[in-house]
C-alpha positions in Angstrom: 84.5 86.3 91.5 87.8 86.0 90.0 91.4 84.5 91.6 94.5 86.0 92.2 94.7 89.6 93.6 98.1 91.6 93.7 99.0 93.7 96.4 101.9 95.8 97.8 102.8 97.3 94.8 106.5 98.6 94.5 107.3 101.6 93.5 111.4 101.7 93.7 113.8 99.4 93.4 115.0 99.5 97.1 110.4 99.2 97.6 111.3 95.7 95.1 114.1 94.5 97.2 112.3 94.7 100.6 108.8 93.0 98.3 111.2 90.2 97.1 112.0 89.4 100.8 108.9 89.2 102.2 107.4 87.0 99.4 110.3 84.7 99.8 109.5 84.8 103.4 105.4 84.2 102.6 106.2 81.6 100.0 108.6 79.4 102.2 105.9 79.3 105.4 103.9 77.8 102.4 101.4 80.6 100.8 101.3 80.9 97.1 102.7 83.9 96.4 104.5 85.5 93.6 106.5 88.4 92.5 105.1 89.8 89.5 107.4 92.9 87.3 107.8 94.1 84.0 105.5 93.2 81.2 104.1 90.4 83.2 102.9 92.8 85.7 101.6 94.9 83.4 99.7 92.0 81.1 98.2 91.1 84.5 97.2 95.0 86.2 97.4 97.2 82.9 96.0 100.1 84.8 98.5 100.3 87.6 100.7 103.4 87.4 103.6 103.2 85.2 105.8 103.8 88.0 105.1 100.5 89.8 107.9 98.4 89.2 106.5 95.4 90.8 103.8 93.9 93.1 103.0 90.6 95.0 100.8 87.9 93.3 98.5 86.1 95.5 97.0 83.6 92.9 94.6 81.9 95.7 93.2 84.8 96.5 89.5 85.4 95.5 88.1 89.0 94.7 84.4 90.4 93.6 83.1 92.9 91.5 80.8 94.8 94.2 78.2 95.7 91.8 77.3 92.5 90.5 77.6 90.9 94.1 75.0 93.9 95.7 72.6 92.8 92.6 72.9 89.4 93.5 72.3 89.9 97.3 69.3 92.8 96.0 67.8 89.7 94.1 68.3 87.0 96.8 66.8 89.1 99.6 63.8 89.5 96.8 63.4 86.0 96.4 63.3 85.8 100.3 60.4 87.9 100.6 62.8 91.0 101.6 
């Protein structure tokens, strides 16, 4: 499992402005979130389309790699006699 994921990609400056307002609202309420733009965004998510100008980063969110997760489930099931 890796930590941190981006969400809500913004393709225009208007969308980026709306995203910044939403991130500020969430942050003011205690959610760990920040906006990534430019080189910082590309460094974190290099596969994003060049049309994405900003995205929200949720550093405390986790994500899994589905093939690895399914392999672990299969191994656990086999060890349990399934």
